[in-house]
Backbone as CSV, one residue per row, in Angstrom:
resi,resn,N_x,N_y,N_z,CA_x,CA_y,CA_z,C_x,C_y,C_z
1,UNK,10.025,-12.878,-10.549,9.136,-12.444,-9.598,9.898,-11.335,-8.937
2,UNK,9.119,-10.732,-7.822,9.755,-9.618,-6.913,10.250,-10.192,-5.882
3,UNK,10.916,-9.366,-4.825,11.301,-9.690,-3.850,10.192,-10.304,-2.817
4,UNK,10.656,-11.197,-2.021,9.431,-11.733,-1.107,9.081,-10.703,-0.166
5,UNK,7.708,-10.542,-0.006,7.103,-9.634,1.081,6.882,-8.156,0.411
6,UNK,7.674,-8.009,-0.953,7.304,-6.831,-1.444,6.474,-6.759,-2.637
7,UNK,5.348,-5.932,-2.792,4.629,-5.710,-3.654,4.438,-4.442,-4.662
8,UNK,3.839,-4.425,-5.798,3.821,-3.263,-6.558,2.634,-2.467,-6.169
9,UNK,2.290,-1.416,-6.473,1.354,-0.347,-6.104,-0.029,-1.121,-6.567
10,UNK,0.055,-1.604,-7.853,-1.110,-2.457,-8.453,-1.513,-3.490,-7.632
11,UNK,-0.475,-4.253,-7.213,-0.896,-5.633,-6.314,-1.293,-5.179,-5.051
12,UNK,-0.699,-4.041,-4.439,-1.196,-3.717,-3.147,-2.590,-3.083,-3.116
13,UNK,-2.843,-2.369,-4.178,-4.168,-1.777,-4.278,-5.355,-3.031,-4.449
14,UNK,-4.850,-4.075,-4.921,-5.697,-5.256,-5.005,-5.997,-5.855,-3.489
15,UNK,-4.920,-5.999,-2.990,-4.767,-6.756,-1.735,-5.737,-5.923,-0.728
16,UNK,-5.595,-4.472,-0.779,-6.070,-3.481,0.261,-7.494,-3.261,-0.364
17,UNK,-7.940,-3.624,-1.636,-9.335,-3.166,-2.174,-9.428,-1.708,-2.215
18,UNK,-8.269,-1.189,-2.400,-8.551,0.228,-2.869,-8.015,0.699,-4.366
19,UNK,-8.256,1.722,-4.712,-7.515,2.050,-6.184,-6.261,2.506,-6.068
20,UNK,-5.751,2.237,-7.290,-4.071,2.538,-7.273,-3.987,4.001,-7.187
21,UNK,-4.755,4.906,-7.531,-4.727,6.395,-7.460,-4.660,6.526,-5.901
22,UNK,-5.276,5.796,-4.962,-5.260,5.997,-3.438,-3.903,5.539,-3.180
23,UNK,-3.453,4.583,-3.599,-2.287,4.365,-3.207,-1.108,5.135,-3.418
24,UNK,-1.193,5.607,-4.583,-0.232,6.545,-4.893,-0.399,8.063,-4.007
25,UNK,-1.502,8.453,-3.777,-1.845,9.415,-2.868,-1.251,9.337,-1.612
26,UNK,-1.593,8.235,-0.910,-0.809,7.578,0.511,0.666,7.792,0.318
27,UNK,1.472,7.222,-0.855,2.881,7.197,-0.982,3.213,8.824,-1.206
28,UNK,2.494,9.596,-1.876,2.941,10.950,-2.037,2.970,11.622,-0.502
29,UNK,1.748,11.575,0.247,1.859,11.985,1.439,2.372,11.233,2.655
30,UNK,3.328,10.320,2.163,4.021,9.611,3.105,3.204,8.954,4.410
31,UNK,1.920,8.579,3.887,1.057,7.952,4.590,1.088,6.556,5.065
32,UNK,2.041,5.973,4.267,2.329,4.258,4.357,3.938,4.277,4.083
33,UNK,4.342,3.406,4.651,5.675,3.120,4.586,5.921,2.252,3.178
34,UNK,7.001,2.920,2.245,7.145,2.281,0.913,8.582,2.427,0.562
35,UNK,9.186,1.930,-0.332,10.578,1.656,-0.714,10.594,2.063,-2.383
36,UNK,11.530,2.883,-2.562,11.875,3.180,-3.776,13.147,2.140,-4.565
37,UNK,12.781,1.384,-5.726,13.595,0.487,-6.240,13.556,0.913,-7.560
38,UNK,14.764,1.935,-7.801,14.885,2.586,-9.122,13.738,3.658,-9.205
39,UNK,13.013,3.426,-10.202,11.808,4.415,-10.404,10.715,3.698,-9.955
40,UNK,10.891,2.593,-9.508,9.604,1.753,-9.186,9.430,1.811,-7.448
41,UNK,8.136,1.746,-7.167,7.594,1.782,-5.713,7.460,0.337,-5.430
42,UNK,7.847,-0.016,-4.201,7.575,-1.285,-3.677,6.980,-1.156,-2.185
43,UNK,5.969,-1.983,-2.104,5.410,-1.703,-0.564,5.689,-3.235,0.154
44,UNK,5.993,-3.335,1.348,6.273,-4.258,1.924,5.093,-4.505,2.839
45,UNK,4.572,-6.036,2.313,3.302,-6.371,2.787,3.175,-6.417,4.464
46,UNK,4.437,-6.769,4.925,4.616,-7.132,6.367,4.341,-6.127,7.183
47,UNK,4.616,-4.887,6.368,4.461,-3.421,7.253,2.811,-3.426,7.691
48,UNK,2.037,-4.108,6.832,0.511,-4.081,7.006,0.104,-5.420,7.679
49,UNK,0.831,-6.471,8.238,0.321,-7.530,8.541,0.835,-7.672,10.107
50,UNK,0.400,-6.563,10.545,0.941,-6.575,12.211,-0.391,-6.934,13.141
51,UNK,-1.433,-7.418,12.364,-2.779,-7.710,13.362,-3.576,-6.386,13.582
52,UNK,-3.164,-5.227,12.612,-4.018,-4.245,12.917,-5.150,-4.207,12.034
53,UNK,-6.300,-4.737,12.167,-7.478,-4.624,11.314,-7.786,-3.514,11.050
54,UNK,-7.486,-2.741,12.113,-8.385,-1.179,11.729,-7.656,-0.490,10.630
55,UNK,-6.486,-0.782,10.325,-5.642,-0.162,9.059,-6.677,-0.391,7.888
56,UNK,-7.244,-1.542,7.898,-8.085,-1.885,6.454,-9.363,-1.058,6.482
57,UNK,-9.703,-0.772,7.485,-10.770,-0.008,7.679,-10.394,1.414,7.201
58,UNK,-9.504,1.864,7.772,-9.080,3.274,7.621,-8.786,3.663,6.228
59,UNK,-8.299,2.562,5.529,-8.025,2.314,4.178,-9.102,2.693,3.324
60,UNK,-10.149,2.017,3.718,-11.449,2.076,2.931,-12.197,3.398,3.246
61,UNK,-11.872,4.086,4.125,-12.461,5.411,4.617,-11.783,6.376,3.762
62,UNK,-10.554,6.071,3.315,-9.709,7.132,2.605,-10.284,7.049,1.248
63,UNK,-10.738,5.941,0.879,-11.261,5.766,-0.532,-12.642,6.836,-0.667
64,UNK,-13.300,7.194,0.513,-14.543,7.918,0.206,-14.299,9.340,-0.146
65,UNK,-13.143,9.959,0.237,-12.872,11.463,-0.129,-12.786,11.770,-1.581
């Protein structure tokens, strides 16, 4: 398994209900905090669990463009 609290891009996309393409775009634009483990990208779920429900709405809006 992976480090606790960290997920892969596909896992994050499922959790957030957005496409992997959108996640990669957010990473490329430094729009979300992420961590590099070698060639792999890991996202810390705790960074998105601060009770900011609006973040989820913003992610859904990003999906539209």
